N, C-alpha and C positions, 0 to 999 in steps of 0.2 A: 142779765139783768131783770129782778122783779120789780116791778116799779110798786109805792105804796099802795094800797088800797087794792090791789089783784090779790089772789088766790095763787097760790104755790100749787099749778097742774104737773104731773108726771105720767109719762109714757109707759104704760107697763105691755109688756108684752109676754104673753101665756108661754111655757113652756113646749104647746104645740104648734104656736105660727114657729118658734125658732127652729125645732126641730123639721116643719114643714121648709121654712129658707134653706137648713143645712141638706135638706135632701134634695131642695130643688138646685143646689146650687151643685151637689155632688152629679147630678142625671146631668147637666148641663154639659160639666167636665168630661164627663164620660162620655157622650156623643160629642164631644169635641176631639178630644181622645178615640174614637174610631174612624173619626172624616180623616184624620190624621195618616194614620193607621190605612185606611182604606186607599187614598192617594199614593200613600209610599208604596204600598203593591201597586199599582196601577202604572207607576212609574217604573216601579221593576218588569212588566209582565211580557217585557224582550231580551229580559237578561237567563241564560243559562249558567249552571254552576257545575265542574267537572271535575270528580272528587278521584282521589287515587291516583292521578298521572304525575309518572315522579319526577322528581325536580330535575331542569337541566332539558329534561326530554321536548321542551321546544326550540332550545335554541334560544338567539338572540330576539329573534320573534314570536309571536304569540298567535298572531292572525294567519300567517301561510300556515304554523302546523294545523291550528284547529281547522283550516278548510281541508286539509285530505285527511285530517286523525279521523274526524265524525262521520263523513261518510263511511269510513273502513270501519268506526265501530256499528254505527248505526242499519248500515246494509240497504239505505239512500239513494236516489240519484236524484242529485239537487238539479231543477233546471228554473229558472238561472243560479250561476255556483253561487256557495253560499258566498256573502259581503258582513262583515262586522263593522258596528259604529267604534267597538274598543272593545279591547279583552285585553286582561294581565291576569297574575296571579296575586291572592290577596296577600294581603300582612307581609311583615318585613324577611328577608332570606335567612331559611333557617340553617345549622353545622348542617355539615356531613354527617349523614349517621343517623338524621331522625327519623322517628318512628312513623312519623305519616307527614306526606308532602303536601304542600300548600294548596290550596282550592285554589281553581282557575274561574274566574268570573266572565265571559261574553254576554256583551249585547247586538244581537243580531239587525241587520238592518229592514229584513221581513218579516212583519212578524205569522205569516203562513208559513215560513221556516222552523220559528221558534214553535209552533204548535204541534209542527210534524213529529219534531226531534223530540218536547217531551211527551206527546203520546206514542211514542217507540221506546223510550227510556219506562214510561210505568208500562207495559204489556209485557216487554223484552228484556228486563234487567236481571242480574246484573250483564255489563258488558266486559269484554277480554281484552286487555294489549298485553304480551308477550307474557302472558301467563300472570298478568297483573289485572286485580280485581277492581273494572272503572264503572264510575256510577256518576250519571247525568239529571240532576234535579232542576226545578224549578226554583228562583231567586225570589226569598219572601223578606217583607218588614223586616223587625229584629221584634217587635210583638210578638206577630205570627207564627215567627221561627221558633220564640219562647215557649209558644202553645203546643207547635208541632210536637217539641223536644219532649212535654209534659204531659202529651195523651201516648205518645210511643212506652212512654215509660210505666205505663197502666197495662200494656199487650199481655204482661205474663197473667197477671190476675184474671183478663177477659178468657185468657189460652184456658186457665184452670177452670173456670166456671163452664166452659165449654157454649160461650156467647162469642157469636161470628160479628165482626169489625171490619170498618173500612177508612180510612184516614182522606178525607178529601180538601181541595182545594177551598180557601187558603189554610183554613186549620178547624175542621169539623168531623168531628168522629160519628160515624155512622155506629149503630149496633144493633144484635137483633136478635130473639131467640124464640122457639116454637111461632115462628111467625110473628114477632109481635114487636114492634121497629123503632126506634127514637133516635133523636139527632140531639149531639151534645157538641156547643161553641165552647164550654168553659171544662177546663180540665178538674175545676172543684167538683163543682156537680156530676160529672162522671165518675168520681171517687166516692163523694157522698152517696151515688148510687149503689156501686161495688162494696159499701161497706155497708149500708139495708137490705141487699141484695143476700150476700152472704150469711149475715145475721138472720135473714129469713128463714133461707132456704137450710138451715142447720137446726130448725125449730121443727117438733113434729107438728102435723098436720091431724088437727079435729073435726069430726062432720060438719060442724058449721064454721071452722073457721075463716074460710073465705067469706061467709058473710057476717061474720062479726067483724071484721077487719074490714070491713068495708065503710064501715058507719063509722062517721068524723068522731073527734073527742074534744070537745071546746070547753078550754078551760082556762084562765089569768094565765098570766105571766108567772104570777107569786105561787103558783103550785104546779107542783113537781110533776113529769109521767107516770103513769104509773105502771108498773109489769104486765108489758102484753099489753101497752097501747101505745101510741103514738100520738106526744105532743104536739097542738095546733095552737097556737095563738088565736081570737076572735077578734077580726079589724069591728066589731062592733063593741067590744069592750076593753079589746087592750088600745093603751094609749098611743097615738099618733107617735112614729118615728122609731116605732119597734121593731126589732125583727122579725119578719113574718117566714114560716117555712109550710109550706103544704106537698104533700105527701101524697100522689094519686098512685092506686097499687090496682094491679091486675092478675087474676089469677083462673086456675084453671080447673074442671070439673076434679078432680082428686084434692083439692085445694093447696097444689104448690103453687110458690111466687113464678108468674112469666116476667113479668117488670114493674121495677117503683120507677116511675119519675119523679126525681125531687128538683124541684123549682126553688128556689133560692134565693131571696129577693132582700136585698140587704140595704136597710133605709137607716140613715140617721139616727140618733140618740136622744 
């Protein structure tokens, strides 16, 4: 309520401040999500997943079956013998004739034995049991599992472009070409990189192409990108809260693209 004699005062919040507040809230939520994912992965570091073991192969108790099956699969002699905190099939029981058996998830008592099994599984995969392919993998959080699947779906494109790659724990894709390497933690960033890389490799190289493309093109958000150039929003002229995109390019002496590092930071509008 405004008393007599007092003037009405309004609190004015400019669009830039609203954008900064939204951006800060988004960053805080992202950091919280990352911490939750990290805690979930740490709680699963003693878990392993076994894929391909036929249904009912374990009988009525999974733990004794794994105690004898894992040493045979990995050719490891465990001393002391394997012990499990828990082990079970994942999901409801499937009908007879199902194409894929349910995975077995097991939590080992000793972390050192978990590391031994996963190291052998990484270097000597796959394993075989009665002419059936068996795979042993680590157990990841839901977020990292989805990111790993997204990274693996891009393998055909990496092979097509003759780019070497490796997927590391928990969800980090490492790529290299002609001695230049880059890590990606987000599948969308890798997809942007492949799109840009594939576009640039199809363009004919001019004598000064490498030098010309290294120059930064500064334009306001309202102006569109010109042909042959890459749009870059200048933070000094672009209002805060806009999407910022920076492309860093590296080229060899012949003007061919080696790598394009795409860093896409999405802020609130």
